[in-house]
ZALUM-740634 format. One record per atom (N, C-alpha, C): residue number from 1; x, y, z; atom name. Coordinates in nm, 2 decimals. Example, Ala and Ser with C-alpha at 12.3 -4.5 7.8 and 13.67 -1.06 7.14 Angstrom:
2
<seq = 1&x = 1.32&y = -0.57&z = 0.78&atom = N>
<seq = 1&x = 1.23&y = -0.45&z = 0.78&atom = CA>
<seq = 1&x = 1.32&y = -0.33&z = 0.78&atom = C>
<seq = 2&x = 1.28&y = -0.22&z = 0.71&atom = N>
<seq = 2&x = 1.37&y = -0.11&z = 0.71&atom = CA>
<seq = 2&x = 1.29&y = 0.00&z = 0.79&atom = C>
END
This chain:
135
<seq = 1&x = 0.08&y = -0.15&z = 0.03&atom = N>
<seq = 1&x = 0.00&y = -0.03&z = 0.02&atom = CA>
<seq = 1&x = 0.09&y = 0.09&z = -0.03&atom = C>
<seq = 2&x = 0.05&y = 0.18&z = -0.07&atom = N>
<seq = 2&x = 0.10&y = 0.36&z = -0.03&atom = CA>
<seq = 2&x = 0.06&y = 0.41&z = 0.03&atom = C>
<seq = 3&x = 0.14&y = 0.52&z = 0.15&atom = N>
<seq = 3&x = 0.04&y = 0.60&z = 0.25&atom = CA>
<seq = 3&x = 0.09&y = 0.78&z = 0.21&atom = C>
<seq = 4&x = 0.02&y = 0.82&z = 0.17&atom = N>
<seq = 4&x = 0.03&y = 0.98&z = 0.15&atom = CA>
<seq = 4&x = 0.02&y = 1.03&z = 0.27&atom = C>
<seq = 5&x = 0.15&y = 1.09&z = 0.30&atom = N>
<seq = 5&x = 0.11&y = 1.21&z = 0.45&atom = CA>
<seq = 5&x = 0.08&y = 1.36&z = 0.39&atom = C>
<seq = 6&x = 0.01&y = 1.41&z = 0.43&atom = N>
<seq = 6&x = -0.01&y = 1.56&z = 0.39&atom = CA>
<seq = 6&x = -0.05&y = 1.62&z = 0.55&atom = C>
<seq = 7&x = -0.04&y = 1.78&z = 0.50&atom = N>
<seq = 7&x = -0.05&y = 1.84&z = 0.61&atom = CA>
<seq = 7&x = 0.09&y = 1.84&z = 0.72&atom = C>
<seq = 8&x = 0.18&y = 1.83&z = 0.64&atom = N>
<seq = 8&x = 0.30&y = 1.80&z = 0.73&atom = CA>
<seq = 8&x = 0.31&y = 2.01&z = 0.81&atom = C>
<seq = 9&x = 0.40&y = 2.01&z = 0.93&atom = N>
<seq = 9&x = 0.39&y = 2.14&z = 0.99&atom = CA>
<seq = 9&x = 0.52&y = 2.22&z = 0.96&atom = C>
<seq = 10&x = 0.60&y = 2.08&z = 0.92&atom = N>
<seq = 10&x = 0.76&y = 2.15&z = 0.86&atom = CA>
<seq = 10&x = 0.79&y = 2.02&z = 0.82&atom = C>
<seq = 11&x = 0.93&y = 2.00&z = 0.82&atom = N>
<seq = 11&x = 1.02&y = 1.94&z = 0.75&atom = CA>
<seq = 11&x = 1.11&y = 1.86&z = 0.84&atom = C>
<seq = 12&x = 1.13&y = 1.91&z = 0.95&atom = N>
<seq = 12&x = 1.19&y = 1.84&z = 1.06&atom = CA>
<seq = 12&x = 1.18&y = 1.69&z = 1.06&atom = C>
<seq = 13&x = 1.28&y = 1.58&z = 1.12&atom = N>
<seq = 13&x = 1.17&y = 1.50&z = 1.21&atom = CA>
<seq = 13&x = 1.23&y = 1.34&z = 1.12&atom = C>
<seq = 14&x = 1.12&y = 1.29&z = 1.15&atom = N>
<seq = 14&x = 1.05&y = 1.15&z = 1.08&atom = CA>
<seq = 14&x = 0.89&y = 1.10&z = 1.08&atom = C>
<seq = 15&x = 0.89&y = 1.08&z = 1.00&atom = N>
<seq = 15&x = 0.69&y = 1.01&z = 0.96&atom = CA>
<seq = 15&x = 0.74&y = 0.87&z = 1.03&atom = C>
<seq = 16&x = 0.60&y = 0.87&z = 1.13&atom = N>
<seq = 16&x = 0.66&y = 0.67&z = 1.17&atom = CA>
<seq = 16&x = 0.49&y = 0.62&z = 1.14&atom = C>
<seq = 17&x = 0.49&y = 0.50&z = 1.02&atom = N>
<seq = 17&x = 0.34&y = 0.43&z = 1.01&atom = CA>
<seq = 17&x = 0.37&y = 0.31&z = 1.06&atom = C>
<seq = 18&x = 0.31&y = 0.28&z = 1.17&atom = N>
<seq = 18&x = 0.22&y = 0.21&z = 1.22&atom = CA>
<seq = 18&x = 0.09&y = 0.09&z = 1.18&atom = C>
<seq = 19&x = 0.16&y = -0.06&z = 1.13&atom = N>
<seq = 19&x = 0.03&y = -0.05&z = 1.10&atom = CA>
<seq = 19&x = -0.02&y = -0.18&z = 1.18&atom = C>
<seq = 20&x = -0.19&y = -0.22&z = 1.18&atom = N>
<seq = 20&x = -0.22&y = -0.29&z = 1.29&atom = CA>
<seq = 20&x = -0.37&y = -0.36&z = 1.22&atom = C>
<seq = 21&x = -0.35&y = -0.49&z = 1.32&atom = N>
<seq = 21&x = -0.53&y = -0.56&z = 1.27&atom = CA>
<seq = 21&x = -0.60&y = -0.42&z = 1.27&atom = C>
<seq = 22&x = -0.72&y = -0.47&z = 1.19&atom = N>
<seq = 22&x = -0.84&y = -0.34&z = 1.19&atom = CA>
<seq = 22&x = -0.93&y = -0.41&z = 1.29&atom = C>
<seq = 23&x = -0.86&y = -0.41&z = 1.43&atom = N>
<seq = 23&x = -0.99&y = -0.42&z = 1.56&atom = CA>
<seq = 23&x = -0.98&y = -0.35&z = 1.64&atom = C>
<seq = 24&x = -1.09&y = -0.31&z = 1.76&atom = N>
<seq = 24&x = -1.09&y = -0.19&z = 1.84&atom = CA>
<seq = 24&x = -0.96&y = -0.27&z = 1.94&atom = C>
<seq = 25&x = -0.96&y = -0.37&z = 1.99&atom = N>
<seq = 25&x = -0.87&y = -0.45&z = 2.04&atom = CA>
<seq = 25&x = -0.74&y = -0.43&z = 2.01&atom = C>
<seq = 26&x = -0.73&y = -0.45&z = 1.96&atom = N>
<seq = 26&x = -0.55&y = -0.44&z = 1.80&atom = CA>
<seq = 26&x = -0.51&y = -0.33&z = 1.84&atom = C>
<seq = 27&x = -0.60&y = -0.22&z = 1.78&atom = N>
<seq = 27&x = -0.57&y = -0.07&z = 1.73&atom = CA>
<seq = 27&x = -0.47&y = -0.03&z = 1.84&atom = C>
<seq = 28&x = -0.35&y = 0.02&z = 1.81&atom = N>
<seq = 28&x = -0.25&y = 0.11&z = 1.88&atom = CA>
<seq = 28&x = -0.23&y = 0.02&z = 2.03&atom = C>
<seq = 29&x = -0.22&y = -0.11&z = 1.98&atom = N>
<seq = 29&x = -0.19&y = -0.21&z = 2.12&atom = CA>
<seq = 29&x = -0.03&y = -0.17&z = 2.11&atom = C>
<seq = 30&x = 0.00&y = -0.20&z = 2.21&atom = N>
<seq = 30&x = 0.22&y = -0.19&z = 2.23&atom = CA>
<seq = 30&x = 0.19&y = -0.32&z = 2.14&atom = C>
<seq = 31&x = 0.34&y = -0.32&z = 2.06&atom = N>
<seq = 31&x = 0.39&y = -0.40&z = 1.99&atom = CA>
<seq = 31&x = 0.40&y = -0.56&z = 2.04&atom = C>
<seq = 32&x = 0.48&y = -0.55&z = 2.18&atom = N>
<seq = 32&x = 0.53&y = -0.67&z = 2.21&atom = CA>
<seq = 32&x = 0.40&y = -0.76&z = 2.25&atom = C>
<seq = 33&x = 0.29&y = -0.67&z = 2.29&atom = N>
<seq = 33&x = 0.16&y = -0.77&z = 2.34&atom = CA>
<seq = 33&x = 0.13&y = -0.81&z = 2.17&atom = C>
<seq = 34&x = 0.09&y = -0.73&z = 2.08&atom = N>
<seq = 34&x = 0.06&y = -0.81&z = 1.92&atom = CA>
<seq = 34&x = 0.15&y = -0.91&z = 1.88&atom = C>
<seq = 35&x = 0.32&y = -0.90&z = 1.87&atom = N>
<seq = 35&x = 0.38&y = -1.03&z = 1.85&atom = CA>
<seq = 35&x = 0.38&y = -1.15&z = 1.94&atom = C>
<seq = 36&x = 0.38&y = -1.11&z = 2.07&atom = N>
<seq = 36&x = 0.37&y = -1.21&z = 2.14&atom = CA>
<seq = 36&x = 0.25&y = -1.31&z = 2.13&atom = C>
<seq = 37&x = 0.08&y = -1.25&z = 2.07&atom = N>
<seq = 37&x = -0.05&y = -1.33&z = 2.05&atom = CA>
<seq = 37&x = 0.02&y = -1.34&z = 1.88&atom = C>
<seq = 38&x = 0.12&y = -1.30&z = 1.84&atom = N>
<seq = 38&x = 0.10&y = -1.34&z = 1.69&atom = CA>
<seq = 38&x = 0.02&y = -1.27&z = 1.62&atom = C>
<seq = 39&x = 0.00&y = -1.15&z = 1.64&atom = N>
<seq = 39&x = -0.07&y = -1.06&z = 1.56&atom = CA>
<seq = 39&x = -0.01&y = -0.98&z = 1.46&atom = C>
<seq = 40&x = -0.03&y = -0.90&z = 1.38&atom = N>
<seq = 40&x = 0.04&y = -0.85&z = 1.28&atom = CA>
<seq = 40&x = 0.06&y = -0.70&z = 1.31&atom = C>
<seq = 41&x = 0.22&y = -0.65&z = 1.33&atom = N>
<seq = 41&x = 0.26&y = -0.53&z = 1.36&atom = CA>
<seq = 41&x = 0.33&y = -0.50&z = 1.25&atom = C>
<seq = 42&x = 0.33&y = -0.35&z = 1.21&atom = N>
<seq = 42&x = 0.45&y = -0.31&z = 1.08&atom = CA>
<seq = 42&x = 0.50&y = -0.19&z = 1.15&atom = C>
<seq = 43&x = 0.61&y = -0.18&z = 1.17&atom = N>
<seq = 43&x = 0.67&y = -0.03&z = 1.19&atom = CA>
<seq = 43&x = 0.71&y = 0.05&z = 1.08&atom = C>
<seq = 44&x = 0.74&y = 0.16&z = 1.01&atom = N>
<seq = 44&x = 0.80&y = 0.18&z = 0.92&atom = CA>
<seq = 44&x = 0.82&y = 0.35&z = 0.95&atom = C>
<seq = 45&x = 0.99&y = 0.38&z = 0.98&atom = N>
<seq = 45&x = 1.00&y = 0.54&z = 1.00&atom = CA>
<seq = 45&x = 1.11&y = 0.57&z = 0.91&atom = C>
<seq = 46&x = 1.07&y = 0.71&z = 0.83&atom = N>
<seq = 46&x = 1.13&y = 0.74&z = 0.75&atom = CA>
<seq = 46&x = 1.17&y = 0.86&z = 0.74&atom = C>
<seq = 47&x = 1.30&y = 0.94&z = 0.72&atom = N>
<seq = 47&x = 1.29&y = 1.11&z = 0.76&atom = CA>
<seq = 47&x = 1.21&y = 1.15&z = 0.67&atom = C>
<seq = 48&x = 1.19&y = 1.25&z = 0.71&atom = N>
<seq = 48&x = 1.09&y = 1.34&z = 0.61&atom = CA>
<seq = 48&x = 1.20&y = 1.41&z = 0.51&atom = C>
<seq = 49&x = 1.16&y = 1.45&z = 0.36&atom = N>
<seq = 49&x = 1.18&y = 1.49&z = 0.29&atom = CA>
<seq = 49&x = 1.22&y = 1.64&z = 0.30&atom = C>
<seq = 50&x = 1.31&y = 1.71&z = 0.24&atom = N>
<seq = 50&x = 1.31&y = 1.85&z = 0.25&atom = CA>
<seq = 50&x = 1.21&y = 1.93&z = 0.19&atom = C>
<seq = 51&x = 1.17&y = 1.84&z = 0.09&atom = N>
<seq = 51&x = 1.11&y = 1.91&z = 0.02&atom = CA>
<seq = 51&x = 0.98&y = 1.78&z = -0.11&atom = C>
<seq = 52&x = 0.89&y = 1.84&z = -0.15&atom = N>
<seq = 52&x = 0.80&y = 1.71&z = -0.20&atom = CA>
<seq = 52&x = 0.69&y = 1.65&z = -0.18&atom = C>
<seq = 53&x = 0.64&y = 1.56&z = -0.19&atom = N>
<seq = 53&x = 0.51&y = 1.51&z = -0.11&atom = CA>
<seq = 53&x = 0.61&y = 1.38&z = -0.06&atom = C>
<seq = 54&x = 0.50&y = 1.36&z = 0.12&atom = N>
<seq = 54&x = 0.56&y = 1.24&z = 0.19&atom = CA>
<seq = 54&x = 0.49&y = 1.12&z = 0.16&atom = C>
<seq = 55&x = 0.60&y = 1.02&z = 0.08&atom = N>
<seq = 55&x = 0.50&y = 0.92&z = 0.07&atom = CA>
<seq = 55&x = 0.60&y = 0.80&z = 0.15&atom = C>
<seq = 56&x = 0.49&y = 0.70&z = 0.21&atom = N>
<seq = 56&x = 0.54&y = 0.54&z = 0.28&atom = CA>
<seq = 56&x = 0.47&y = 0.45&z = 0.22&atom = C>
<seq = 57&x = 0.57&y = 0.37&z = 0.14&atom = N>
<seq = 57&x = 0.56&y = 0.21&z = 0.13&atom = CA>
<seq = 57&x = 0.53&y = 0.12&z = 0.23&atom = C>
<seq = 58&x = 0.40&y = 0.05&z = 0.26&atom = N>
<seq = 58&x = 0.37&y = -0.04&z = 0.35&atom = CA>
<seq = 58&x = 0.35&y = -0.17&z = 0.26&atom = C>
<seq = 59&x = 0.43&y = -0.30&z = 0.29&atom = N>
<seq = 59&x = 0.40&y = -0.44&z = 0.22&atom = CA>
<seq = 59&x = 0.23&y = -0.49&z = 0.28&atom = C>
<seq = 60&x = 0.11&y = -0.54&z = 0.31&atom = N>
<seq = 60&x = 0.05&y = -0.59&z = 0.34&atom = CA>
<seq = 60&x = 0.01&y = -0.75&z = 0.34&atom = C>
<seq = 61&x = 0.03&y = -0.80&z = 0.44&atom = N>
<seq = 61&x = 0.00&y = -0.98&z = 0.37&atom = CA>
<seq = 61&x = -0.07&y = -1.02&z = 0.29&atom = C>
<seq = 62&x = -0.22&y = -0.95&z = 0.30&atom = N>
<seq = 62&x = -0.29&y = -1.02&z = 0.24&atom = CA>
<seq = 62&x = -0.38&y = -0.87&z = 0.20&atom = C>
<seq = 63&x = -0.52&y = -0.86&z = 0.13&atom = N>
<seq = 63&x = -0.63&y = -0.79&z = 0.13&atom = CA>
<seq = 63&x = -0.68&y = -0.80&z = 0.26&atom = C>
<seq = 64&x = -0.75&y = -0.70&z = 0.29&atom = N>
<seq = 64&x = -0.83&y = -0.74&z = 0.40&atom = CA>
<seq = 64&x = -0.82&y = -0.58&z = 0.50&atom = C>
<seq = 65&x = -0.90&y = -0.61&z = 0.61&atom = N>
<seq = 65&x = -0.91&y = -0.50&z = 0.69&atom = CA>
<seq = 65&x = -0.82&y = -0.46&z = 0.78&atom = C>
<seq = 66&x = -0.77&y = -0.34&z = 0.84&atom = N>
<seq = 66&x = -0.64&y = -0.28&z = 0.86&atom = CA>
<seq = 66&x = -0.67&y = -0.15&z = 0.97&atom = C>
<seq = 67&x = -0.58&y = -0.16&z = 1.01&atom = N>
<seq = 67&x = -0.59&y = 0.04&z = 1.06&atom = CA>
<seq = 67&x = -0.45&y = 0.06&z = 1.08&atom = C>
<seq = 68&x = -0.41&y = 0.18&z = 1.09&atom = N>
<seq = 68&x = -0.30&y = 0.24&z = 1.12&atom = CA>
<seq = 68&x = -0.28&y = 0.36&z = 1.14&atom = C>
<seq = 69&x = -0.14&y = 0.44&z = 1.21&atom = N>
<seq = 69&x = -0.18&y = 0.57&z = 1.25&atom = CA>
<seq = 69&x = -0.06&y = 0.59&z = 1.22&atom = C>
<seq = 70&x = 0.00&y = 0.73&z = 1.17&atom = N>
<seq = 70&x = 0.09&y = 0.80&z = 1.11&atom = CA>
<seq = 70&x = 0.11&y = 0.90&z = 1.24&atom = C>
<seq = 71&x = 0.24&y = 0.93&z = 1.23&atom = N>
<seq = 71&x = 0.30&y = 0.97&z = 1.33&atom = CA>
<seq = 71&x = 0.44&y = 1.09&z = 1.27&atom = C>
<seq = 72&x = 0.42&y = 1.24&z = 1.29&atom = N>
<seq = 72&x = 0.50&y = 1.31&z = 1.28&atom = CA>
<seq = 72&x = 0.58&y = 1.35&z = 1.42&atom = C>
<seq = 73&x = 0.71&y = 1.28&z = 1.42&atom = N>
<seq = 73&x = 0.78&y = 1.30&z = 1.53&atom = CA>
<seq = 73&x = 0.89&y = 1.43&z = 1.48&atom = C>
<seq = 74&x = 0.82&y = 1.50&z = 1.52&atom = N>
<seq = 74&x = 0.96&y = 1.61&z = 1.53&atom = CA>
<seq = 74&x = 1.12&y = 1.57&z = 1.57&atom = C>
<seq = 75&x = 1.07&y = 1.59&z = 1.66&atom = N>
<seq = 75&x = 1.17&y = 1.58&z = 1.76&atom = CA>
<seq = 75&x = 1.32&y = 1.44&z = 1.78&atom = C>
<seq = 76&x = 1.26&y = 1.32&z = 1.70&atom = N>
<seq = 76&x = 1.30&y = 1.23&z = 1.61&atom = CA>
<seq = 76&x = 1.37&y = 1.09&z = 1.83&atom = C>
<seq = 77&x = 1.24&y = 1.16&z = 1.88&atom = N>
<seq = 77&x = 1.24&y = 1.07&z = 2.02&atom = CA>
<seq = 77&x = 1.16&y = 0.94&z = 1.98&atom = C>
<seq = 78&x = 1.11&y = 0.94&z = 1.92&atom = N>
<seq = 78&x = 1.02&y = 0.81&z = 1.89&atom = CA>
<seq = 78&x = 0.90&y = 0.75&z = 1.99&atom = C>
<seq = 79&x = 0.85&y = 0.89&z = 2.02&atom = N>
<seq = 79&x = 0.68&y = 0.89&z = 2.10&atom = CA>
<seq = 79&x = 0.62&y = 1.02&z = 2.07&atom = C>
<seq = 80&x = 0.53&y = 1.00&z = 2.10&atom = N>
<seq = 80&x = 0.36&y = 1.11&z = 2.06&atom = CA>
<seq = 80&x = 0.46&y = 1.25&z = 2.16&atom = C>
<seq = 81&x = 0.45&y = 1.37&z = 2.11&atom = N>
<seq = 81&x = 0.52&y = 1.44&z = 2.20&atom = CA>
<seq = 81&x = 0.35&y = 1.53&z = 2.13&atom = C>
<seq = 82&x = 0.23&y = 1.49&z = 2.24&atom = N>
<seq = 82&x = 0.14&y = 1.59&z = 2.21&atom = CA>
<seq = 82&x = 0.11&y = 1.70&z = 2.17&atom = C>
<seq = 83&x = 0.18&y = 1.81&z = 2.24&atom = N>
<seq = 83&x = 0.16&y = 1.95&z = 2.17&atom = CA>
<seq = 83&x = 0.30&y = 1.95&z = 2.10&atom = C>
<seq = 84&x = 0.40&y = 1.86&z = 2.07&atom = N>
<seq = 84&x = 0.50&y = 1.93&z = 1.95&atom = CA>
<seq = 84&x = 0.43&y = 1.86&z = 1.75&atom = C>
<seq = 85&x = 0.44&y = 1.76&z = 1.86&atom = N>
<seq = 85&x = 0.40&y = 1.62&z = 1.71&atom = CA>
<seq = 85&x = 0.28&y = 1.62&z = 1.65&atom = C>
<seq = 86&x = 0.27&y = 1.58&z = 1.53&atom = N>
<seq = 86&x = 0.14&y = 1.53&z = 1.43&atom = CA>
<seq = 86&x = 0.09&y = 1.43&z = 1.39&atom = C>
<seq = 87&x = 0.01&y = 1.39&z = 1.41&atom = N>
<seq = 87&x = -0.07&y = 1.26&z = 1.41&atom = CA>
<seq = 87&x = -0.22&y = 1.21&z = 1.32&atom = C>
<seq = 88&x = -0.22&y = 1.11&z = 1.25&atom = N>
<seq = 88&x = -0.35&y = 1.11&z = 1.21&atom = CA>
<seq = 88&x = -0.37&y = 0.94&z = 1.14&atom = C>
<seq = 89&x = -0.49&y = 0.97&z = 1.11&atom = N>
<seq = 89&x = -0.51&y = 0.77&z = 1.10&atom = CA>
<seq = 89&x = -0.63&y = 0.81&z = 0.95&atom = C>
<seq = 90&x = -0.66&y = 0.65&z = 0.93&atom = N>
<seq = 90&x = -0.72&y = 0.65&z = 0.81&atom = CA>
<seq = 90&x = -0.88&y = 0.75&z = 0.84&atom = C>
<seq = 91&x = -0.91&y = 0.78&z = 0.74&atom = N>
<seq = 91&x = -1.04&y = 0.81&z = 0.68&atom = CA>
<seq = 91&x = -1.02&y = 0.97&z = 0.80&atom = C>
<seq = 92&x = -0.91&y = 1.04&z = 0.81&atom = N>
<seq = 92&x = -0.94&y = 1.10&z = 0.91&atom = CA>
<seq = 92&x = -1.02&y = 1.14&z = 0.98&atom = C>
<seq = 93&x = -1.06&y = 1.05&z = 1.13&atom = N>
<seq = 93&x = -1.15&y = 1.09&z = 1.22&atom = CA>
<seq = 93&x = -1.10&y = 1.22&z = 1.27&atom = C>
<seq = 94&x = -1.23&y = 1.26&z = 1.35&atom = N>
<seq = 94&x = -1.23&y = 1.37&z = 1.42&atom = CA>
<seq = 94&x = -1.14&y = 1.33&z = 1.55&atom = C>
<seq = 95&x = -1.06&y = 1.39&z = 1.57&atom = N>
<seq = 95&x = -0.99&y = 1.31&z = 1.71&atom = CA>
<seq = 95&x = -1.04&y = 1.50&z = 1.84&atom = C>
<seq = 96&x = -1.02&y = 1.40&z = 1.93&atom = N>
<seq = 96&x = -1.02&y = 1.41&z = 2.09&atom = CA>
<seq = 96&x = -0.93&y = 1.42&z = 2.18&atom = C>
<seq = 97&x = -0.93&y = 1.38&z = 2.29&atom = N>
<seq = 97&x = -0.81&y = 1.32&z = 2.39&atom = CA>
<seq = 97&x = -0.81&y = 1.20&z = 2.41&atom = C>
<seq = 98&x = -0.83&y = 1.09&z = 2.33&atom = N>
<seq = 98&x = -0.82&y = 0.94&z = 2.29&atom = CA>
<seq = 98&x = -0.79&y = 0.91&z = 2.18&atom = C>
<seq = 99&x = -0.75&y = 0.79&z = 2.18&atom = N>
<seq = 99&x = -0.78&y = 0.74&z = 2.06&atom = CA>
<seq = 99&x = -0.89&y = 0.71&z = 1.94&atom = C>
<seq = 100&x = -0.86&y = 0.73&z = 1.85&atom = N>
<seq = 100&x = -1.08&y = 0.69&z = 1.78&atom = CA>
<seq = 100&x = -1.07&y = 0.54&z = 1.80&atom = C>
<seq = 101&x = -1.24&y = 0.52&z = 1.76&atom = N>
<seq = 101&x = -1.23&y = 0.38&z = 1.76&atom = CA>
<seq = 101&x = -1.15&y = 0.32&z = 1.61&atom = C>
<seq = 102&x = -1.16&y = 0.18&z = 1.64&atom = N>
<seq = 102&x = -1.08&y = 0.13&z = 1.53&atom = CA>
<seq = 102&x = -1.21&y = 0.09&z = 1.40&atom = C>
<seq = 103&x = -1.30&y = 0.12&z = 1.40&atom = N>
<seq = 103&x = -1.43&y = 0.15&z = 1.32&atom = CA>
<seq = 103&x = -1.43&y = 0.29&z = 1.25&atom = C>
<seq = 104&x = -1.41&y = 0.40&z = 1.32&atom = N>
<seq = 104&x = -1.34&y = 0.47&z = 1.27&atom = CA>
<seq = 104&x = -1.20&y = 0.54&z = 1.19&atom = C>
<seq = 105&x = -1.16&y = 0.46&z = 1.20&atom = N>
<seq = 105&x = -0.99&y = 0.50&z = 1.13&atom = CA>
<seq = 105&x = -0.94&y = 0.32&z = 1.09&atom = C>
<seq = 106&x = -1.06&y = 0.26&z = 1.01&atom = N>
<seq = 106&x = -0.99&y = 0.15&z = 0.95&atom = CA>
<seq = 106&x = -0.97&y = 0.14&z = 0.80&atom = C>
<seq = 107&x = -0.94&y = 0.06&z = 0.76&atom = N>
<seq = 107&x = -0.94&y = 0.08&z = 0.60&atom = CA>
<seq = 107&x = -0.93&y = -0.05&z = 0.50&atom = C>
<seq = 108&x = -1.00&y = -0.06&z = 0.41&atom = N>
<seq = 108&x = -0.98&y = -0.23&z = 0.38&atom = CA>
<seq = 108&x = -0.90&y = -0.25&z = 0.24&atom = C>
<seq = 109&x = -0.83&y = -0.27&z = 0.25&atom = N>
<seq = 109&x = -0.70&y = -0.31&z = 0.10&atom = CA>
<seq = 109&x = -0.76&y = -0.38&z = 0.05&atom = C>
<seq = 110&x = -0.76&y = -0.37&z = -0.08&atom = N>
<seq = 110&x = -0.78&y = -0.47&z = -0.22&atom = CA>
<seq = 110&x = -0.67&y = -0.56&z = -0.24&atom = C>
<seq = 111&x = -0.67&y = -0.62&z = -0.35&atom = N>
<seq = 111&x = -0.58&y = -0.66&z = -0.46&atom = CA>
<seq = 111&x = -0.50&y = -0.56&z = -0.49&atom = C>
<seq = 112&x = -0.38&y = -0.58&z = -0.52&atom = N>
<seq = 112&x = -0.28&y = -0.46&z = -0.57&atom = CA>
<seq = 112&x = -0.26&y = -0.33&z = -0.48&atom = C>
<seq = 113&x = -0.23&y = -0.24&z = -0.54&atom = N>
<seq = 113&x = -0.17&y = -0.13&z = -0.43&atom = CA>
<seq = 113&x = -0.29&y = -0.01&z = -0.39&atom = C>
<seq = 114&x = -0.30&y = -0.06&z = -0.23&atom = N>
<seq = 114&x = -0.40&y = 0.05&z = -0.23&atom = CA>
<seq = 114&x = -0.34&y = 0.17&z = -0.17&atom = C>
<seq = 115&x = -0.37&y = 0.28&z = -0.21&atom = N>
<seq = 115&x = -0.35&y = 0.44&z = -0.13&atom = CA>
<seq = 115&x = -0.42&y = 0.51&z = -0.09&atom = C>
<seq = 116&x = -0.38&y = 0.52&z = 0.04&atom = N>
<seq = 116&x = -0.46&y = 0.63&z = 0.14&atom = CA>
<seq = 116&x = -0.39&y = 0.77&z = 0.16&atom = C>
<seq = 117&x = -0.48&y = 0.82&z = 0.18&atom = N>
<seq = 117&x = -0.41&y = 1.02&z = 0.21&atom = CA>
<seq = 117&x = -0.48&y = 1.02&z = 0.37&atom = C>
<seq = 118&x = -0.32&y = 1.02&z = 0.46&atom = N>
<seq = 118&x = -0.37&y = 1.10&z = 0.57&atom = CA>
<seq = 118&x = -0.35&y = 1.23&z = 0.65&atom = C>
<seq = 119&x = -0.42&y = 1.27&z = 0.65&atom = N>
<seq = 119&x = -0.37&y = 1.46&z = 0.72&atom = CA>
<seq = 119&x = -0.33&y = 1.46&z = 0.84&atom = C>
<seq = 120&x = -0.22&y = 1.53&z = 0.86&atom = N>
<seq = 120&x = -0.17&y = 1.50&z = 0.99&atom = CA>
<seq = 120&x = -0.28&y = 1.59&z = 1.08&atom = C>
<seq = 121&x = -0.24&y = 1.61&z = 1.24&atom = N>
<seq = 121&x = -0.33&y = 1.67&z = 1.30&atom = CA>
<seq = 121&x = -0.25&y = 1.73&z = 1.36&atom = C>
<seq = 122&x = -0.22&y = 1.88&z = 1.42&atom = N>
<seq = 122&x = -0.16&y = 1.92&z = 1.53&atom = CA>
<seq = 122&x = -0.18&y = 1.94&z = 1.64&atom = C>
<seq = 123&x = -0.15&y = 1.98&z = 1.74&atom = N>
<seq = 123&x = -0.21&y = 2.01&z = 1.90&atom = CA>
<seq = 123&x = -0.24&y = 2.22&z = 1.87&atom = C>
<seq = 124&x = -0.38&y = 2.27&z = 1.86&atom = N>
<seq = 124&x = -0.33&y = 2.41&z = 1.86&atom = CA>
<seq = 124&x = -0.47&y = 2.44&z = 1.95&atom = C>
<seq = 125&x = -0.45&y = 2.51&z = 1.99&atom = N>
<seq = 125&x = -0.52&y = 2.57&z = 2.11&atom = CA>
<seq = 125&x = -0.63&y = 2.46&z = 2.19&atom = C>
<seq = 126&x = -0.77&y = 2.43&z = 2.20&atom = N>
<seq = 126&x = -0.75&y = 2.34&z = 2.25&atom = CA>
<seq = 126&x = -0.83&y = 2.22&z = 2.24&atom = C>
<seq = 127&x = -0.75&y = 2.16&z = 2.13&atom = N>
<seq = 127&x = -0.80&y = 2.03&z = 2.04&atom = CA>
<seq = 127&x = -0.67&y = 2.01&z = 1.94&atom = C>
<seq = 128&x = -0.67&y = 1.93&z = 1.85&atom = N>
<seq = 128&x = -0.62&y = 1.86&z = 1.78&atom = CA>
<seq = 128&x = -0.66&y = 1.87&z = 1.61&atom = C>
<seq = 129&x = -0.61&y = 1.91&z = 1.48&atom = N>
<seq = 129&x = -0.69&y = 1.94&z = 1.43&atom = CA>
<seq = 129&x = -0.59&y = 1.96&z = 1.30&atom = C>
<seq = 130&x = -0.61&y = 1.95&z = 1.17&atom = N>
<seq = 130&x = -0.54&y = 1.97&z = 1.04&atom = CA>
<seq = 130&x = -0.48&y = 2.12&z = 1.10&atom = C>
<seq = 131&x = -0.42&y = 2.14&z = 1.04&atom = N>
<seq = 131&x = -0.32&y = 2.31&z = 0.96&atom = CA>
<seq = 131&x = -0.34&y = 2.40&z = 0.87&atom = C>
<seq = 132&x = -0.38&y = 2.50&z = 0.87&atom = N>
<seq = 132&x = -0.44&y = 2.56&z = 0.76&atom = CA>
<seq = 132&x = -0.33&y = 2.56&z = 0.67&atom = C>
<seq = 133&x = -0.34&y = 2.58&z = 0.50&atom = N>
<seq = 133&x = -0.17&y = 2.62&z = 0.48&atom = CA>
<seq = 133&x = -0.08&y = 2.51&z = 0.45&atom = C>
<seq = 134&x = -0.07&y = 2.41&z = 0.56&atom = N>
<seq = 134&x = 0.03&y = 2.32&z = 0.59&atom = CA>
<seq = 134&x = 0.05&y = 2.22&z = 0.45&atom = C>
<seq = 135&x = 0.16&y = 2.18&z = 0.40&atom = N>
<seq = 135&x = 0.15&y = 2.15&z = 0.32&atom = CA>
<seq = 135&x = 0.15&y = 1.95&z = 0.28&atom = C>
END
C-alpha cells in the first residue's frame, strides 16, 4: 500500500507509520503484546524529505481490513509529544483526547496497491486538527 502523508507542519524529524489489525482490541496496542499473540504489527520510520510529497510504502500480508497510525515525530524521540508532533489515521477521523475507535480509522485493502491519504493533526488551542496552509 502507499500512504501519502499530507499537512506536515515542517520538514523536521521523521514520519512513523504503524500497521495494526483492524479491530478495536488491537488498534494501537503495544507491539510486544501483538507480537506475543502472533498478530500483525509493522513499523516504518522514514525521514521527512526536505521538499516534495511525503510517501511511505507499506507491504501488507493480504487484502483485508487494517488500521494504521501516522506520527510526525518532529524531535526524533520515538514517541508522541502531544503538543509538538503531528498524527493522523485513515479516514481522518475527528480527534479528541483519546484514540479514535478502529471502526472510524480502519480501511480495507484490496488486491494490488491501495493508496491512503492521511492528513496530520497538530495540537492547536483546545484540540488537535489539521493546520491550515500546511503542505
